C-alpha positions in Angstrom: 157.9 57.8 -165.8 158.4 58.4 -162.1 160.1 55.5 -160.4 158.4 54.0 -157.4 160.0 52.4 -154.4 162.9 50.2 -155.6 162.6 46.5 -155.4 165.4 46.2 -152.9 163.9 48.8 -150.5 160.3 47.6 -150.7 160.7 44.6 -148.3 162.3 46.8 -145.8 159.5 49.3 -146.2 156.9 46.6 -145.7 158.6 45.4 -142.5 158.9 49.0 -141.3 155.2 49.7 -141.9 154.3 46.5 -140.1 156.3 47.6 -137.1 154.9 51.1 -137.4 151.3 49.7 -137.3 152.1 47.6 -134.3 153.8 50.3 -132.3 151.5 53.1 -133.3 152.4 56.4 -135.0 152.8 58.2 -131.6 154.5 56.6 -128.7 155.9 57.6 -125.4 159.6 58.2 -125.0 159.7 55.1 -122.8 158.5 52.9 -125.6 161.1 54.4 -127.9 163.7 53.5 -125.4 162.3 50.0 -125.1 162.6 49.6 -128.9 166.2 50.6 -128.9 165.6 53.9 -130.7 166.0 57.5 -129.4 163.1 59.9 -129.9 165.0 61.6 -132.7 165.7 58.3 -134.5 162.1 57.3 -134.1 160.9 60.5 -135.6 163.3 59.9 -138.6 161.9 56.4 -139.0 158.3 57.8 -139.0 159.2 60.4 -141.6 160.8 57.7 -143.8 157.7 55.6 -143.6 155.5 58.6 -144.4 157.5 59.3 -147.5 157.5 55.7 -148.5 153.7 55.6 -148.2 153.3 58.7 -150.3 155.5 57.3 -153.0 153.9 53.8 -153.0 150.6 53.6 -151.1 150.3 49.9 -151.8 153.0 49.3 -149.2 150.3 50.0 -146.5 147.8 47.5 -147.9 150.5 44.9 -148.4 151.7 45.4 -144.8 148.1 45.0 -143.4 147.6 41.9 -145.6 150.8 40.4 -144.2 149.8 41.2 -140.6 146.3 39.6 -141.2 147.9 36.5 -142.7 150.2 36.2 -139.7 147.2 36.6 -137.3 145.2 34.0 -139.3 148.1 31.5 -139.2 148.5 32.0 -135.5 144.8 31.5 -135.0 144.8 28.3 -137.1 147.8 26.9 -135.1 146.0 27.6 -131.8 142.8 25.9 -133.1 144.7 22.8 -134.3 146.5 22.6 -131.0 143.1 22.3 -129.3 142.1 19.6 -131.8 145.3 17.6 -131.1 144.9 17.8 -127.4 141.4 16.5 -127.5 141.0 14.1 -130.4 138.2 12.2 -128.7 136.0 15.3 -129.0 136.8 15.9 -132.7 137.9 13.3 -135.3 137.8 10.4 -132.9 134.4 11.3 -131.5 132.1 8.3 -130.6 129.1 10.5 -129.6 128.4 12.2 -132.9 127.0 10.9 -136.1 129.7 9.6 -138.5 129.3 9.5 -142.2 131.4 7.2 -144.4 133.7 4.7 -142.8 133.4 4.6 -139.0 137.0 3.1 -138.9 138.4 5.4 -141.6 141.8 6.9 -141.2 141.0 10.1 -143.1 139.2 12.0 -140.2 137.2 15.1 -141.0 134.9 17.1 -138.7 132.2 19.4 -140.1 130.7 22.1 -137.9 127.4 23.2 -139.6 124.3 25.2 -138.8 121.1 23.7 -140.3 119.9 27.2 -141.3 123.1 28.1 -143.0 122.7 28.3 -146.9 126.3 27.3 -147.5 125.9 24.3 -145.3 122.9 23.3 -147.3 124.8 23.8 -150.5 127.6 21.5 -149.4 125.4 18.5 -148.5 125.5 16.9 -152.0 129.2 17.4 -152.2 129.6 15.6 -148.9 127.6 12.6 -150.2 129.9 12.6 -153.3 133.0 12.8 -151.0 131.9 9.9 -148.8 131.2 7.8 -151.9 134.6 8.7 -153.5 136.7 8.2 -150.4 136.2 4.8 -148.7 138.7 5.7 -146.0 136.8 8.9 -145.0 135.4 9.2 -141.4 133.3 12.4 -141.5 132.1 13.5 -138.0 129.0 15.8 -138.1 128.7 18.5 -135.4 125.5 20.5 -135.6 125.6 23.9 -133.9 123.0 26.7 -133.7 124.8 30.0 -134.5 122.1 31.8 -136.5 119.6 32.5 -133.8 116.4 30.9 -132.3 115.4 29.2 -135.5 118.8 27.5 -135.7 118.4 26.3 -132.1 115.0 24.8 -133.0 116.4 23.0 -136.1 119.5 21.8 -134.2 117.5 20.3 -131.4 115.1 18.6 -133.9 118.1 17.0 -135.8 119.6 15.8 -132.6 116.2 14.5 -131.4 115.8 12.6 -134.6 119.0 10.8 -133.8 117.2 9.3 -130.8 115.0 7.6 -133.3 118.0 6.5 -135.3 117.0 8.9 -138.1 119.6 11.7 -137.8 120.7 11.7 -141.5 117.3 11.3 -143.2 115.7 13.9 -141.0 118.7 16.3 -141.4 118.6 16.1 -145.2 114.8 16.5 -145.3 114.9 19.4 -142.9 117.8 21.3 -144.6 116.2 20.8 -148.0 112.8 22.2 -146.9 112.4 25.9 -147.8 109.6 26.6 -145.4 110.1 29.0 -142.4 111.1 27.4 -139.1 108.2 26.2 -136.9 107.1 23.2 -134.9 104.4 22.5 -137.6 107.2 22.2 -140.2 109.2 19.9 -137.9 106.1 17.7 -137.4 105.5 17.6 -141.1 109.0 16.6 -141.9 109.1 14.0 -139.1 106.0 12.3 -140.6 107.6 12.4 -144.0 110.6 10.5 -142.9 108.6 8.0 -140.8 109.3 9.4 -137.3 107.0 9.7 -134.4 106.4 13.5 -134.4 105.1 13.7 -130.9 108.2 11.9 -129.5 110.5 14.1 -131.7 109.0 17.3 -130.3 109.3 16.0 -126.8 112.8 14.8 -127.3 113.9 18.3 -128.5 113.7 19.2 -124.8 115.5 16.1 -123.7 118.5 17.0 -121.5 120.8 14.8 -123.7 119.8 16.8 -126.7 120.3 20.1 -125.0 123.6 19.0 -123.6 124.8 17.7 -127.0 124.1 21.1 -128.7 125.8 23.0 -125.9 128.8 20.7 -126.0 129.2 21.3 -129.8 129.0 25.0 -129.2 131.7 24.8 -126.6 134.0 22.9 -128.9 133.3 25.5 -131.7 134.4 28.2 -129.3 137.5 26.3 -128.3 138.8 26.5 -131.9 137.5 30.1 -132.2 135.1 29.1 -135.0 133.8 32.1 -136.9 131.2 30.6 -139.2 129.7 27.6 -140.9 130.5 25.3 -142.4 133.9 24.8 -141.0 135.9 21.7 -141.8 138.7 20.3 -139.6 140.9 18.1 -141.8 142.6 15.6 -139.5 144.7 17.7 -137.2 146.5 19.3 -140.1 144.3 22.2 -141.4 141.0 24.0 -140.9 138.9 25.2 -143.8 136.3 27.8 -142.8 133.4 28.9 -145.0 132.0 27.7 -148.3 134.3 25.1 -150.0 134.0 23.2 -153.2 134.0 19.4 -153.7 137.4 19.7 -155.5 138.9 21.7 -152.6 137.7 19.0 -150.1 139.2 16.3 -152.2 142.5 18.2 -152.4 142.5 18.6 -148.6 141.9 14.9 -148.2 144.8 14.2 -150.6 147.1 16.4 -148.4 145.9 14.6 -145.3 146.6 11.2 -146.9 150.1 12.2 -147.9 150.7 13.6 -144.4 150.0 10.1 -143.0 
């Protein structure tokens, strides 16, 4: 059997490919001088990398994976820095709806879009989580990222909050399979006991518009890529669909971190 790259050489090859990807396969002599290599030495390095890739192509995919992991870690660090610098806008927020214990020490922020199927799916898990974790303070931040229909539903949820019915309206709206429309909003408002005319009017209230815009600004400040996204204290960020068990585990890590 033909032997592949030796185990002792492979880490060096990975590092070399990573540098090769960063620097590019063709570089000006000035860049070679800046890196400390002569053009001849650089050509030799390129040839070594090419031979290594021919012998073990997985080196390239592993190097790309390592670079992506590093970029993700840097992005998460930057996002958490933004959270730590502005806690009043995230876990300590007093202007958003809070589920669970308003004075809880386990602070979690959820960014969600009411039209997002994954956000809908996680609703029941969040109810279970609140019931299981008496020290949980879950801050809800609704954001419209999926187009005009998301804007409509976001404004409707925030407007329902002006009638002290954010949560019941949110749940009814996100459970309703009908297409987005003002008739649908009116029907759901009546179902949960709200004044539908007031709700439709409040959807254009400057406070509602400002709240939705502010949440979007906060989402951009952490470079949010999708919904749902959970900020666990100021320790970690969990993007995308996540299970109940994963959320419980994240809270366990937050509790241990103090």
